[in-house]
N, C-alpha and C positions, 0 to 999 in steps of 0.2 A: 759831334762827339757821341760815343756810345753811352748814352744815359749817364753822363758825368762820371763814368768809371775810369780809373787810371791804372797804369802800369807803374809799380814801384820797384825801383832797382837801385842797388848800392852804387855810389859814385865810383868805387874802385872796379866794379864789374862793368860799368859803362865805359870807363877808361880802357879796360882790357879789350872790349869789343872794338873800340876806335883804334887801338894799337894793332889789333888783328887785321882790321881793314887796311891800315897803312902797310903792314907787313906783307899782305897778300897782293898788293899792286903788281901788275895791272889787272889781276883777276879779282873776283869777288871772294870774300871770306864767308864762312858760315859756321853755325853751331846751334845748340839747343838751349832753350830757356827752361829751367826746372823751377818749380815753386808750387804755389797754391792760389786758388781763387777764393776770395773772401769778400767780406763786406767792403764795398767801395772799389773793388777791382781785383787786380792780380799782383802777386808778390813774388819777385824773383829771389830764390834762395841759392841758386847755383847756375853758373853758365858752363856749358861743355863745348869746347872747341871741336870742330870736325875738319878734316881735310876736305877741300872742295874736289869731288871726284867727277865733276862735269868734264866733258872733253876739253882738253887744254886749248884747242883753237877757238873755243867759245868763251870769250872773256866777259860776256854779258849774261852768264848763267852760273848757277851754283847747284850743287847736289850734295846733300849730307851723305857721308860715308855710311853705307848700310851696316857695316860692322860696328860703328860707333852707336848708331841708332838701336841696334839689337842689344848691345851690351848695356846701354842705359835703360832700355825697357826691362831687361832682366833684373837689373839692380833695383829699379823702382818697384817691381813686383815683390822682390825679396824684402826691401827696406821700407817701402812706402814712399809716398810722394807722387808727383805728377810732372809730365812734360806739358808746360803751358804754352809753349810756342817755339819759334825759331828766330834766329837773327841772321842777317847777312848784310853785305855792303853793296853800295853802288859807286864804283870808282868813277869819278868825274860825272856824277849824277845828282839826282835829287833824292831827298829822304822820303819819297813816296812810292807806293807800289807801282811797278811797271805792268804792261800788258802780259809780259812773260810771267811775272809774279802771280798775277790773277789766274793765268792758265795752269800754273803749277800748284797753287794753293787749294787743293781739293778738300782739305779737312776744315770744316767750319768750327768756330768756337776757339780757335787758336790765335795767339798773338804773333804778329810779325813785327820785329824791330829792325829798322833799316838805318844803317850808318852810311851817310853819303859823304864822299870826299870831293872837294872842288878846289881848283886853283893850284898854283905852284906851291903854296904853303900847306896844301892838303888839309885845309880847314874842314872840320867835320861838323855835320849837323845830323841829328838823329830824330826819327819819327817812329811812332808806335801805332799799330793798327790791329783791329780785330777782324778776322776773316768771318764774314757772315754769308748767308745764302745769296745775298744780293751783291756781294763784292767785299770791299774793305771799308771799314768805318774807322776814322781817326779817333784815337783815345789819347788822353793826357799822359805825359811821361813825367814821373816825379822821381828826382834823384834823392836818395836817402844817404845819410852819413854811413850807415852800416846795413848789412843784410837784415831783413825782417825776421 
């Protein structure tokens, strides 16, 4: 784990990400994690859904809509705040970064939250990771009752 630091996210935000993963099937869902870094880790204050604009024939890929990304960056410059990471799903996968994730995750210091669905019941498991210069480092995921 990354020096016992954790990602803290409200239970309703986590539920919304899992719902987005189910709704996107058979493709991956994706979006942005807004918040702050503080003592003990990262705090999600908002999630921003994005259409997956990766080519439709690539169900094992995601790409954040550039328009969503630019709009969020402009809003954060105007209002303050930070993009602390991204989320996406792994349909019929594992909640761990894939080789594709590693290749696409060029920006270090960002959180990657992965919601994986498996089985006919679409049971979800979620993992949180910090992108470092050496790859991904697993971090704890703490579900909060409300946003910090």
